[in-house]
N, C-alpha and C positions, 0 to 999 in steps of 0.2 A: 559576603561570599563564603562558600564552603571550602574546606581544605581536604587534603588527602586523608587526614585523620578522621574527618567526618564520614568519608566514604568507607574507610576500613571499619569504623564502628558500626555503620549500617550493615556491612557485610556480616559481621558477627551477629548482629541483631536478627537478621532475616534468614540466616543460614538454617537449612533444613525445612524451611517453610515455603520456599520457592525453589524451582528447579534450577540447578546449574546446567545451563543449556550447552549443547555441543557446538564446537567450532570445526567445521568441515571444509576441506578444500573443494572449490568449484572447478573440477577438472576441465569441463568443456570450455568455459571462457578463458581459463588459464592457457589452454592449448591454442586458443585463437589470438591471444595477446602475448606481448613479450614481458609479462609480469605474472605473478601468481596471485590468485584471488581466493580468499577464505571467507566463509559465511558463518556468522553467529546466528543460530536458529532460535530466536526468542519466540517465534510462533509455536514452539513446543511447550511453552508454559501452559499450565492447566487452563488459565483464562484466555489463552491464545495470543498474548502479547507481553511485552516488557513492563507494562504499566503496573503489574502486580508487585513489582519490587518497590517502587516509590510509594505506592499506596500503603503497603504493609509497614514500611519504615515509618511513615507519618502516623499511622494508626497506633503503632506501638509506643509512640512518644506522647500520646494523649494522657492527660491526668485522669484519675477516676471520675472526677466531676465532669470533665469533658466527654468521657465515654458515656456517662449517663445522659448527657444532653443530646446525644445522637449527632450524626454527621450528615452533611448535605454536600453533594458534588455536582458539577456540570461536566458533561462529557459527550463526545461524539461516539462513544461506545467502549473503547478499550479501558480507559481509566475507570469508567462506570463498572465494568466487570471486576477489575482489580479491587476497587473499594468494596463492592457488594460482597464478593467472595470472602475477603479477609475480615470485613466488618461482622459478617455472620459468624465466622469462626471465633471471633473475639467477643461476641455477645453485644455488639454495638448496633443500634438502630441506624439504618442508612436510607437516605432518599437521594435518588439520582435524577437530575434534570437533563434531558437529551433533546437535541434539535428534532423537529418533526420529521425530517428526511433521513434520520438515522436508519441504517440498514436493519431490517427486521431481525436478522440473526443476532445482532448486538442487543437489541431491545429485549428479545426473548431470553437470551442468556442472562442478562442483568437481573431480570425478574426471577428467573430460576435460581440464581445465587442468593436470593432472599431480600433484595432491596425493593423499596417502593419506587416505581418508575413514573416520571412525569415527562410527557412530551410537550415541549414548548419552544416556539420560535423557529424562524427560517434559517438561522445561522448559529454557530457555536457561541458567539458573543451574546446573542439574545438569550440563549440557554443559561449562560453565566449570570447575566443580569437577573434573570428570574430566580436562579438558585440563591443569589445573595439577598434577594427580597425575602425568600423563605427563611434564610438564616436569621435575618433580623426579626422576622415575625415569630419564629419558634425558639429563638435564643440558642440555636444549634451551632455546630462547628463546621466551617467551610473547609473542604479539602480541595485545594487547587489541583488542576491537572498537571501543572508544570511550574508555576511561579512560587515555589516554596522550597526552602533549603533542605528540608527533610526528604521531600520528593526528589529533588536533584541528587542528593546523596544516595538515595536508594537506586536510582537509575545508574549512578556512577559505578555501582558494583559490577556492571557489565564490562566496563573498561578494565577493572582488575582481572576479571576472568579472561578477557582477550589477551592481555599481556602474559598471563600465566600459561595460556595454551599456545601462544605464538610469540615468544619473547623477542624474536628477530623482526617483528612487524615494522614496516616503514610508513605506511599510510593507513588511516582509518576513515571510512566513508559512512556518514550517518544521516538518516532522514531528519528533517527539521520541521517542526510545527510551531508549538509555543516556545520550544528551546530547552525544555527540561532534560531530555535524553542526551542531546549533544553536550549540554553544559556539564552533566555528571561524568560522562565518558571522557570528555576532553580534559577535565580537571584531573581525573585519575591517571590518565595516560601521560599527559604532559608533566605531571608532578614526578612520575617515575622514569619517564624517558622523553625528555624535552625535544629530541630530534624528530619525533614522529609528526608527520603532517596530519592535521585533522580537517577533513572536508565535509561541509554540510550540504544537503540536497533538499531543495524545496520544489513544490509544484509551481510551474511557471505562472499559473493563473493567480496564485496567492503568495507572492514573494515577500512575506511580512518581515522576515529576518534581514533580508537584503535591504529593504526599505528602512528598517530600524538602524542598521549599521550606517547607512548613508546619512540619515538624519541625526544619528548619535542619541536616539531616544526611541522608545516604542511608539509606533504610529499605526493607525488603523488603515488597513487596505480593504477594498470592497470584497464582499463574499462572492465567490464564483463556484459553480458546480465543478467537481473534480473527482476523478477516480480515487484519488488519495484523500478521502474525506477525513481520515485520521490525522492528517497534518494540515487540514484546511483551517488554519487559525488566523483570524483577522488582525490580531495584535499580540506580539510576543511578550513574554514576561519581563518585568524590570530586572529581576535577579538574573534571569537567563541571559539577557543582553549583556550584562556585565561580565558573565563568564565567557560568553562567545567573543566579546571584544578582547579578552585577555588570552584565551586559549585556542581559538579556532582560526585556522589559516585562510580559509576560503569558503564561500558559499556559491554553489552553482544551482541552476534550475533545470527541470526536465518537463517536457511537454506531456500532454495526455497520451499521445501515441507512444512516447518513450515508456510511460508508466505501464501501458497495456502490454508492451513487449516484455517488460520486466516481469509482469505477472505470468505471462506465458512461458517465459524462460524458467521460472521456478517450477511450474507444472511439468514441463517437458524434460528439462535437464536435471533439475535438483530433486524431482519427484516429491515435491512438497507444495503447500499452498501459501501464497502471500496475498494479503490485501494490497490495495493501491499504495498506502503509506509504507507497507512492509517491503514493497518492490522498488521504492523510489531510489534507494542507493544503488542497487544493482542496475536499475535503468540508466543511471548516470554513467556507469561503466560500459554498458552495452552501447550507449549512444556516444561514447568517447567524449564526454563533457569535461574530463579532467586531464590536464597535461602533466607531463613529467613523471609518468608511472613506470617507465622502462626499467626492468631489472628489480622492481620493488616487490615486497611482500605486502599485499593490500588486503586489509580486513574490512569487511562490511557486515551488515546484519539485515536479516529479515525480521523486522521489529514486530510484525503482527500478521496473523493469518485469518482474521475474522472477516471474511468477504461473503457478501450475499450471493447465494448460488445462482440466482437469476442474472445478476450482473456478471458473474463469472462465465455463465453460458454465453452472454453477448460478447464478452471479450474474446472468448475462444473462437466464436464464429467470425468475429472481425479479424482475428489473427490468421485464421485459415484463409480468408479472402486475400488479406494483405500478402501472405506468403505464397499465394498461388495454389493452395491445396483445396480451395473451394472456388467455384466459378459459376456464374449465372449468365445464360445467354438465351435469346429468343430467336428461334429459327422460323422462317416463313416456308411453308410447304403447300403442295396441292391438297385441296380438301376432297380426298377420294380414298377408298379403301386401300389399306396397305401403306399409305404415305407415312403415317406415324411409325410403323414398324421399320420402314426403310431408314428414317432418321435415327431411330434408336440403334439399328444395326450398324449404321456408320459410326455413331458415337462409340459403340462397343469396339469396333475395329480400331478406332483411334486410342483405345486404352483408358477411356474415362468411365467412371461408375455413376449411374444416374441415381440421385438421391430423391428427387421430386420432379413431378411433371405437372404443368398446367396447360391444358389444351383449350384454346379459345377460338370460337367461330363467329360469335355474334358481336360482342363488345370490342370491336377492333376497327381500325380505319383501312384495313386491307380490302382489296377488290374482291368481289364475289368469286367464290371458287378457290380462295386461298384461306389458309388457317395459320394461326400463330401458336407456336409450341414453345413455351418457356421451360427451360431445363436447368435444374440445379445439379451441378456435377461435382463429383469428388475427383480431384486431379493431383498430379505429382509435383507441380510447381509451375512457375511462369513459362518456362521453355515448353512444357507439355501443353499449356494453354495455347501458346503460339502455334504448335503443331496441330492442335484441334481446329483452330481457325483456318489454317492453310488447307487442311484436309476437307473441311466443309466447303470452302470456296472451290476447291478442285472438283468436288462432286456437284457443283452447280447450285448450292444453297446460298440464299441471302440470309443475313442474321445481324443482330446487334447485341451488344453486351453492356451491362451496367457498370462493370468494373474493368 
């Protein structure tokens, strides 16, 4: 296991080569709760996530012979970019194996940072297995995404910065995948301030750390699609589990809907971008998954912002529908001149903005002489939607809605 001294040495080693990211108060959620929330913005790192810290620390500890042999890593994207960027800076050849479903933004960035990229496998574990096969074949050095003491120590530098910037912190909430991030942060903070509660957050569909703690050893959980692909790790690290057992107080899980709300919260309230893994810890606070926070200074982090823009667009649309700011309904009207104009006029009177219309006469089960008008509306919230429905009913229209 690593020590506080290992983390402090890592901090000295990587200083000036990674960004010391800001810790900012999240005023919106602090106002809604009876505790204060602070966010460590690791998404501000050049490579978009905290992974650059551990990757650099590990690379700096390689011998000259190991550097000449080159490095190989497996990653869902963020570790890949950290290794690729710093390996190029240090003149080390790097190959990164990524799951086939890795978001394009992460694959493209990894290649642009100078690494050889290989897409292999349906899951992170399959990518790891292929990476280790390449290591044996090429006699290269494997750079673990989390189960390595130099990697853990590098990530632990975040904990040192948290304490320096918020010395009166009471609780730290950290996303958990393989366990390297929470292991380093927990070791740093508990070594300096043992009273601090350390809470880990996993995606509910892949609770690999909870399972490992229950079984007292790393176990493999089945791979499932998740918005938080950055923490979708089927089996936690052996070294990581030991640190979590010693330093972490509790592990909670968040649903896919919770994660989506966390992503939207960062966009709307924090004016920054979070990928699913980056939003997991905030999602736990929004969903009130953690007890005993009253009166506390709570520090969490956005650990990464590398999200595919197509996925982000879907999440935003889903969030608008869930919050009542987007609404789709299908109105039945008479199929005669002016009928559509009347419907649109009534919608305008009710204060909704029409974003899209689909006018259907033929492919419908309606009686002859009727027309189906599907409307995608921009609305002000769920109460506004209720008012629109009442207004249409009062005007004699029949309709149905999907949401």
